[in-house]
N, C-alpha and C positions, 0 to 999 in steps of 0.2 A: 504494500500500500504506500509506503513512504516514497518508493521510486516513482510512483504515479504523480506525486506532487510536482515534479518537474514539468509535467505535461499540462498543467493548469494554464489556460489562456485568458480566463476572465475571473476576476475576484471582486465581490461586493461585500462590504462590511457595513452593517447597519446598527451595531451596538458596541459599546465599550470605548476605550481609549486606545488609539493606535499611536505608539510612541516611537522614538528613534530606533530602539532595538527591534521593534516590529518591522519598521521600514527596511532596516538592514537585512532582516531575515527574508523579506520579500525579494529584495534584489539578489541575494545570495542563492535563494532556493527556487524561485519562480522565473527561470530564465526565458520561458516561452510566454510570459504574461503580456497580453496585448491590451486588455481593458481593465482599468481599476476604478472602482467607485467606492467612496467612503461617504455615506449619507445617513439619513434618518437620525438616530440618536448617537451615532458614532462621532467622536471628536478626535482631533490630532494633537500631538504634543511633541515638541522638538527635542526633548531629552529622554533619557531612559529611566528617570527617577519616578518610580511607581508610587512613592509616598506623597507626591504632589497631588493635592485634592482637586485643583482647578487646572485643566489643560490650558496651555497657552495658545491653542488653535493655530499652531505654526507647522508647516511642512519643514522638516529639518534641512539644514544645508547639505547639499550633495545627496539627498535622499534617494534619488533615482538616477543620478548622473551616470551616463554611459549605458543605460538599460536599452539595448538595441531593439528589443521586440515591442516595447510599449507604444501603443497607437492612440489610445484614448484615456483621459483622466478626468474624473469628476470628484471633487472633494467639497462638500457643501459647508462644512464647519470651519474651514481654514480662513484665517484672517491675514496671515503672512505666509509668503512663499520664500523660503530661505535661499541664500546665495547658492547658485549653481544647482538647485534642486532637481532640475530636469535637463541640465546641460548635457549635450552629446546624445540625447535621445533622438537619434536620427530618423526613426520611423514615426515619431509622435506627430499625429495629425490634428487632434482635437483636445482642447482643454476647457474645462468649465469650472470656474471658481466663483460662485455667486456672491460670496461674502468677503473675498480677499480685498484688503485695503493696500497692503504693501507688497510689491514684487521685488525681491532681492536682486542684487547684481548678478548678471549672467544666468538668471533663472531658467531661461529657455534658449540660451546661446547654442547655436549650431543644431537646432531642431529643424533640419532641412525640409521636412515634409509638413510642417505645421501650417494648416489652412484655416482652422476654426479656433477662435479665441473668444471666450466669454468671461469678461472681467468687469461687470457693470458697476461695481463699487470701488474699484481700485482708484487710489489717489496719488500713489507714488510708484514710478517705474524706475528701477535701479539701473545703474550703469551697465550697458551691454546686455540688458535683459532679453532682448529679442534679436540680438546680433546674428546675422547669417541665417535668418529664417527666410530662405530664398523663394518660397512659393506663397507666402502670406500676401494676399492681395488687398485686403481691407481689414480695418480694425476700428471698433467703436469703443472709445474710452471716455464716457460722458462725465466722469467725476475726476479724472486725472488732473492734478495741479502741477506736479513736479516730474520732469522726465530727465533721467540721468544721461551723462555723456555716452555717446555711441549706442543709445538704447535700441535703435532700429537700424544700425549700421549695416549696409550692404544687403538690404531687403529689396532686391532688384524688381520683384513682381508687385511690390506695394504701390497701389494706385490711389488709395484714399485712406485717410485716417481722420476720425472725428475726435477733437480735443477741445470742446467748448470752454472748459474751465482751466486750461493750461496757463500757468503763471510763469513757470521757469522751465526752459528747454536747454538742456546741456549741450556742450560742444560736440559737434559732429553727430548729433542725435539722429539725423536723417541722411547722413553722408552715404552716397552710393545707392540711394533710393531713386534710381533713374526713371522709374515709371510713375512716380508720385505726381498727381495732378491736383488733388484737393485734400 
């Protein structure tokens, strides 16, 4: 039975706290995982400290970095996406984080296949957060106020981005976005 765990392609967690140790186990043992959903009453926590009563609702730094099979992620309780949490997830196509406010540096860096991004509550986009997301064509970030340096660097397919609340846009945030028209 344990050997069959490696063949899991979809994982949905609806109860409990998913902490850094759990994220590490997922990346180490579910190498074929394509779809991850953490929703319902499930929450996320960026440390392994199980004695903490209140989860910090953060996806840990480097949580899924380099997980080549991952295609879709939905985490409804996350408020923060840690630095490089999904960096080098080259097959990642769709992310849905309805409550996320802060996207860490390089969070989705080099997610070459990313085409669908839902971050309706995000206010801060970290440095290089979407760098080299080469097929991302449009993104709606209605609450974003701060965009880090090189946040969308070299997104050559990006044609439109909605940033009605943007106050601060970092150096080179849209450098190499040669298709950007609006």
